[in-house]
C-alpha positions as CSV (number, residue, x, y, z in Angstrom):
1,M,101.8,101.5,112.0
2,S,100.6,98.2,111.5
3,T,97.2,98.4,110.4
4,I,95.2,95.9,110.4
5,V,94.3,91.6,109.5
6,L,92.6,84.4,109.6
7,L,92.1,81.2,110.5
8,S,91.6,78.7,107.7
9,A,88.7,80.2,105.7
10,S,88.2,81.1,102.1
11,C,87.1,83.9,100.0
12,K,84.8,81.8,98.0
13,K,81.3,83.5,97.7
14,D,78.2,81.6,98.0
15,S,74.4,82.7,98.0
16,S,74.5,83.7,101.7
17,E,75.7,87.1,103.0
18,P,79.5,87.1,102.9
19,S,81.4,86.6,106.1
20,N,83.8,89.3,107.4
21,T,86.4,87.1,106.4
22,E,85.3,87.1,102.7
23,K,84.8,90.9,102.9
24,I,88.3,91.6,104.1
25,C,90.6,89.2,102.3
26,G,92.4,89.9,99.0
27,K,92.1,93.6,99.0
28,N,94.7,96.4,99.5
29,W,93.5,98.4,102.3
30,R,94.7,102.1,102.7
31,I,94.2,104.4,105.6
32,V,91.7,107.2,105.1
33,A,91.1,108.5,108.5
34,L,92.6,108.2,112.0
35,T,91.1,109.6,115.1
36,I,91.8,109.6,118.9
37,D,89.6,110.2,121.7
38,P,90.2,112.1,124.1
39,G,92.3,114.4,121.8
40,I,95.9,114.9,122.5
41,I,97.8,118.2,122.7
42,I,100.0,119.2,119.7
43,G,101.5,122.6,120.1
44,S,98.7,124.7,121.7
45,A,95.8,122.7,120.0
46,T,93.9,119.7,121.1
47,V,93.9,117.2,118.2
48,T,91.5,114.4,117.5
49,D,92.2,114.1,113.8
50,L,95.5,112.1,113.4
51,L,95.5,111.8,109.6
52,P,97.1,115.0,109.1
53,Q,100.0,113.9,111.5
54,I,100.8,110.9,109.2
55,P,103.6,111.6,106.8
56,S,102.6,111.6,103.2
57,C,105.0,108.9,102.4
58,S,103.0,106.6,104.8
59,K,99.6,107.4,103.3
60,D,100.1,105.3,100.2
61,D,101.0,102.4,102.3
62,F,98.6,99.4,102.1
63,E,97.9,96.2,103.9
64,T,96.7,92.9,102.2
65,L,95.2,90.1,104.3
66,N,95.5,86.7,102.8
67,T,93.1,83.7,103.2
68,N,96.0,81.6,104.8
69,G,96.2,83.8,107.7
70,T,99.1,86.0,106.6
71,Y,99.2,89.7,105.8
72,T,101.5,91.9,104.0
73,D,102.3,95.5,104.7
74,D,103.5,97.4,101.6
75,E,105.3,100.7,101.5
76,G,103.6,101.9,98.5
77,A,105.0,104.0,95.7
78,S,106.8,106.3,98.2
79,K,109.0,105.2,101.1
80,C,109.7,107.2,104.1
81,S,113.1,105.7,104.2
82,P,114.8,104.2,101.2
83,S,116.4,101.6,103.3
84,D,113.1,100.2,104.6
85,P,112.0,96.9,102.9
86,Q,109.1,97.3,100.4
87,T,107.1,94.6,102.3
88,T,106.9,93.3,105.8
89,S,104.5,90.4,106.8
90,G,103.0,88.8,109.7
91,T,100.0,86.6,110.7
92,W,96.3,87.5,111.5
93,K,93.1,85.9,112.7
94,F,89.6,86.6,113.6
95,N,87.8,85.7,116.8
96,S,85.2,83.1,116.4
97,N,82.4,85.6,115.5
98,E,84.7,87.6,113.2
99,T,84.4,90.9,115.3
100,I,87.9,91.2,116.6
101,I,91.1,90.9,114.3
102,T,94.3,90.1,116.0
103,L,97.7,90.7,114.3
104,D,100.7,88.6,115.2
105,N,99.0,87.4,118.2
106,T,99.5,90.6,120.0
107,D,97.4,93.5,118.7
108,S,93.6,93.4,118.7
109,Y,91.3,95.5,116.9
110,N,87.4,95.8,117.3
111,I,85.8,95.8,113.8
112,L,83.1,98.5,113.5
113,I,82.5,98.4,109.8
114,N,83.6,95.9,107.2
115,D,81.4,95.9,104.1
116,G,84.2,94.9,101.7
117,T,84.8,98.4,100.5
118,T,85.3,100.2,103.8
119,L,87.1,98.7,107.0
120,K,86.9,100.6,110.2
121,Y,88.1,99.4,113.6
122,N,89.1,100.9,116.9
123,F,91.5,99.9,119.7
124,S,92.4,101.3,123.1
125,Q,95.9,102.2,124.4
126,V,96.6,103.4,128.0
127,D,99.3,106.1,128.3
128,S,101.6,104.7,130.9
129,A,102.6,108.0,132.3
130,S,99.2,109.6,132.7
131,G,96.9,106.6,132.8
132,V,94.6,108.0,130.2
133,N,92.8,105.4,128.1
134,Y,93.0,106.6,124.4
135,V,90.8,105.1,122.0
136,Y,91.8,105.1,118.2
137,A,89.6,104.6,115.3
138,A,91.2,103.9,111.9
139,T,89.2,103.7,108.6
140,F,90.6,102.2,105.3
141,N,89.3,101.9,101.9
142,K,90.1,99.3,99.3
């Protein structure tokens, strides 16, 4: 899952409050929570917490956003498949007020929290078969 990710901005700090760009770039972001609303049926249970469904080999993966508008996904210490590349990359950018991040000009995420240590965003996905609109919320720590 591609988690997360700039126009031409820098991570240089000044005396003002850091921008979302300054808070997000140059850090290794790892997933710590993933929820879905409404819940989905797995077996006989309705599940809203998807983190336990993520294979352990994916939980050490991390994403790094760079100031040049690129990002890198890294498989971390454990790969789910030995033939997978260690890293993949793409592009990212913020909207003008740095509240929505877009990866590879296709997937957009609404930033809920970005304090430089925790990054939380959500996104919606409509199930084409049922028409149900699912809202996912993902939380990452640096």
